[in-house]
C-alpha positions as MATLAB code, in Angstrom:
seq = 'MNYADIEDGIKLLQNADRAYIFSRGMSELTARSLTTKLQLAGKYTESYSDPNIITELSKNITLDAVVIFISLNGETSELVEASCILEEKNIPTIIFTTNENSLLIPASTVSFIGYQSIDDFFSNYEVKSRLPLDIMTRIFADSYLVRNNNH';
ca = [
      -7.099   19.500    6.839;
      -7.126   23.096    5.846;
     -10.175   25.136    4.958;
      -9.054   25.972    1.404;
      -8.544   22.303    0.515;
     -11.929   21.374    1.953;
     -13.574   24.120   -0.113;
     -11.675   23.053   -3.249;
     -12.734   19.442   -2.734;
     -16.359   20.453   -2.202;
     -16.327   22.503   -5.420;
     -14.945   19.525   -7.359;
     -17.720   17.368   -5.959;
     -20.414   19.980   -6.595;
     -19.302   20.451  -10.208;
     -19.284   16.720  -10.933;
     -22.333   14.837  -12.177;
     -21.060   11.706  -10.482;
     -18.436   10.623   -7.970;
     -16.427    7.423   -7.988;
     -14.670    6.226   -4.859;
     -11.734    3.837   -5.212;
     -10.244    1.958   -2.263;
      -8.669   -1.365   -1.364;
      -8.336   -3.531    1.727;
      -9.314   -2.115    5.110;
      -9.889    1.330    3.579;
     -12.983   -0.093    1.874;
     -14.919    0.391    5.125;
     -14.205    4.114    5.066;
     -15.108    4.229    1.367;
     -18.453    2.547    2.008;
     -19.274    5.041    4.715;
     -18.393    8.035    2.517;
     -20.329    6.542   -0.395;
     -23.457    6.213    1.724;
     -23.183    9.769    3.064;
     -22.744   11.268   -0.409;
     -25.625    9.192   -1.792;
     -27.861   10.384    1.047;
     -26.827   13.946    0.170;
     -28.128   13.352   -3.349;
     -24.771   12.954   -5.102;
     -24.644   10.055   -7.563;
     -21.780    8.003   -6.113;
     -20.312    4.589   -6.872;
     -17.624    2.805   -4.882;
     -15.203    0.195   -6.201;
     -12.579   -1.977   -4.540;
     -11.922   -4.681   -7.131;
      -8.463   -4.013   -8.648;
      -9.442   -5.043  -12.185;
     -12.582   -2.928  -12.174;
     -10.714    0.092  -10.782;
      -8.102   -0.074  -13.529;
     -10.564   -0.658  -16.369;
     -13.168    1.800  -15.139;
     -10.594    4.580  -14.819;
     -10.059    4.337  -18.586;
     -13.741    5.139  -19.222;
     -14.425    7.884  -16.681;
     -15.386   11.183  -18.290;
     -14.744   14.834  -17.426;
     -18.137   15.195  -15.745;
     -16.945   13.034  -12.836;
     -14.679   13.312   -9.827;
     -12.745   10.365   -8.405;
     -12.005   10.014   -4.702;
      -9.164    7.761   -3.579;
      -9.080    6.454   -0.016;
      -5.778    4.789    0.794;
      -3.922    4.660    4.103;
      -0.459    4.541    2.517;
      -1.349    5.686   -0.991;
       0.889    3.066   -2.554;
      -1.609    0.436   -3.754;
      -0.554   -0.336   -7.321;
      -4.067   -0.429   -8.824;
      -4.937    2.900   -7.249;
      -1.693    4.469   -8.430;
      -2.256    3.122  -11.942;
      -5.810    4.481  -11.989;
      -4.653    7.883  -10.748;
      -2.098    8.105  -13.563;
      -4.755    7.236  -16.143;
      -7.110    9.849  -14.699;
      -4.373   12.493  -14.577;
      -3.685   11.976  -18.293;
      -7.409   12.470  -18.968;
      -7.580   15.603  -16.731;
     -10.205   13.993  -14.492;
     -10.282   15.754  -11.095;
      -9.285   13.578   -8.153;
      -9.371   13.854   -4.386;
      -7.183   11.705   -2.148;
      -7.484   10.841    1.522;
      -4.269    9.278    2.847;
      -1.868    9.320    5.787;
       1.302    9.242    3.701;
       2.608   12.647    2.658;
       4.906   10.877    0.169;
       2.098    8.839   -1.380;
       2.437    8.057   -5.071;
      -1.185    9.200   -5.430;
      -0.533   12.784   -4.344;
       1.301   14.108   -7.431;
      -1.609   13.098   -9.678;
      -4.333   14.401   -7.345;
      -6.217   17.666   -7.652;
      -6.861   17.948   -3.900;
      -5.079   15.951   -1.192;
      -5.961   15.391    2.445;
      -3.166   13.935    4.559;
      -3.852   12.689    8.062;
      -1.719   11.413   10.898;
      -0.671    7.767   10.877;
       0.335    6.100   14.120;
       3.683    4.328   14.166;
       2.198    1.695   16.488;
       1.321   -1.520   14.741;
      -0.303   -4.108   16.959;
      -0.695   -6.617   14.113;
       2.696   -6.469   12.434;
       1.983   -9.426   10.141;
      -1.107   -7.749    8.675;
      -1.994   -4.412    7.088;
      -4.641   -3.466    9.615;
      -3.400   -0.157   10.970;
      -6.110    2.144   12.179;
      -8.153    3.906    9.512;
      -9.426    6.390   12.090;
      -7.595    9.320   10.413;
      -9.267    8.426    7.096;
     -12.630    8.099    8.836;
     -12.268   11.501   10.481;
     -11.119   13.272    7.311;
     -13.867   11.784    5.153;
     -16.458   12.589    7.854;
     -15.351   16.229    7.982;
     -15.415   16.378    4.191;
     -18.877   14.781    3.928;
     -20.306   16.998    6.675;
     -18.853   20.097    5.013;
     -20.340   19.041    1.685;
     -23.745   18.549    3.321;
     -23.634   21.965    4.987;
     -22.663   23.712    1.705;
     -25.528   21.988   -0.101;
     -28.108   22.605    2.625;
     -28.876   18.883    2.866;
     -28.684   18.558    6.630;
];
């Protein structure tokens, strides 16, 4: 994570009246944690993981919002579809992922890309560690809190 991207992401969040967080699968745990931290900081924040709601809601989000995507691989079809809809509407987006080639990145306003381990102890399941996402969202939330003097 570089300082300029963190500052850009914080500005997007500060300028938004509301924040929406979209995630799926195991990344939902990270999304819930970030949602709680932003709510405690006084930012109106909603989190969604249902694929139908994500797709439909993205069609109705307005310019006074920012959307945060949390996706380990950044390839989840509903998230990619929502990001394309939001890009067409010029809605600012922030992505947290571990895939530098994620389909979400081209449509995002600010991207944070973490390290993803090649080790997979549960090869039959998509349960790779979300620790990089947890760390990045924690740094982002803490930085937001410090900039808004809510600590």
